[in-house]
C-alpha positions, 0 to 999 in steps of 0.5 A, a space after each residue: 500430722 504437721 509434717 503430713 498437714 504442710 506437705 499436703 499444703 506445698 502440694 496444694 499451692 504447688 498445683 494452684 501455682 501451676 494452674 496460675 502458671 498455665 492460665 497467665 498469658 504468654 510473654 513477648 519475647 524480645 526483638 532481637 532485629 527488626 522484623 523481616 518483610 516478607 520477599 518482594 513480588 516480582 511481575 510476571 516476565 512478558 514474551 513478546 510473539 513474532 505476533 506482536 504489531 506495536 500500536 501506531 500513534 494516532 495522528 492529528 488528522 488520520 483520513 488521508 484522501 489518496 488519488 491513483 491510476 487505476 492501474 495501481 488498483 486494478 493489479 491488486 498492489 494497493 490491497 496489499 499496501 495500504 493494510 500494511 500503511 495503515 497499521 504502521 502509522 495509522 493514518 484511514 486512507 480514502 482510495 480514489 482511483 481514476 486516471 492519473 490525468 484525473 487524480 492530478 485534477 483532483 489535486 490542483 483542485 484540492 480535492 486530494 492529498 497524496 498522487 501516486 500516478 504514471 503520466 510523467 510529462 503531465 507531472 512535469 508539469 504538475 510540479 512547474 505549475 506549483 501543483 506539487 510539493 514533492 515528488 519521487 520516484 518509487 516504481 515502474 513496470 510497462 505497458 504491453 499491446 494486446 489483441 486477439 489471438 488471431 491477430 488480424 492485424 498481424 501485429 505481433 512483435 513488431 513496433 509499436 506505431 509499426 502496430 497502429 498503422 496496420 491496426 488503423 490500416 485493417 480497419 480492426 477494432 482497437 479500445 483506447 480509455 479515452 480518459 485522460 490518464 498515463 495510458 492513455 497519454 501514452 496511448 497518443 502519443 504511439 498514435 502521434 508517430 504516425 500518421 493516422 488521428 483516430 482520437 479525432 475523427 473517431 472510425 468505427 473500429 476506435 472505440 472509447 470507454 471513457 472508464 479504468 483499466 481492468 474494466 477497458 481489457 473487459 471490452 477489447 475481451 469482449 470487442 475482439 479488440 486491441 488494446 494498450 495497457 499495462 502488464 499489472 493490470 492484464 495479468 491479473 485479470 489474465 483468467 477472464 479476459 480472451 486477450 493475448 501479448 501481441 507487443 512487449 518489450 519495446 524500450 518507448 514501452 516503460 510505465 514509471 510511476 511516482 508519489 506526488 504530494 499536494 502543495 499545502 501554500 495552495 491548500 493548507 487543508 491538505 493532510 500535508 503530513 499524511 502525505 509526508 508519510 505515505 510517501 515516506 512508506 513508498 520508498 522505505 525499503 521494506 515497502 520496495 520489497 513487497 512491491 518487487 514480490 509483488 504477483 511473482 507467487 503467482 504470475 511466476 514475475 514481478 507485476 512491478 520493479 522498485 525504484 527507490 533507490 534510483 532517479 527519473 534518468 537511471 529510467 531515461 524520462 
């Protein structure tokens, strides 16, 4: 009886111990080493693409005024170059397309920061008078003489001065820009080699437009007139004109373009930093490559020849 009760008590004690053990919180084992940190998450890898263009640093003065000849505008060249320059540098360009003479007048009055012009004799005087700080060679193309297919003055293939004499003798209509542009200066230089002075005497066949190259070509086409033009503007507008190339390739018809920065000592408020940035852009190899290829896909020929690696002496100007 005693053994039976003892056994029963032992059994009850064992059950209670087991129950208490089950209810007690589990002991926390002592750490055997430093706790393991979760692995660091790596930053995602950014793979650059060919189309990604780094944002340029915004210049202190981003506004730049470019005074340029109408031929660079009318040919479409600036429509290609200006967006590239703005993207590369952060400058915002206001382009004023006028004749080279008017562009230099703007520089002389402090109303432009940088010039792109093609009137070498006038440019040299501009620099001599102290209005420009730097002048660099950029490119060239050539002047051509165009006119109606019938060619009433019979000038096709002869020299420029002889052609102008023939036009005057025939009283055939001739359109002149008469705007002090590089083209107008070249035209008057050719007349000076003849015994005719239509700019002074104003014969009825001599039609002065006072307008840019594109507009003057349109007037010449409408009137069946002869006109001196740069090749680039003619080719860019050829499909809208009833004018043929009659004289080209003469060495006296070279058309050379320079960039000129306006002298900040004369006009302290001009954006000289922007002018220098534009000058460097126009002469850097990548831009020169764009200039050399411009028009080739559409016209099958260069509209401008890059010259930044050459000198004026190399071109004979």
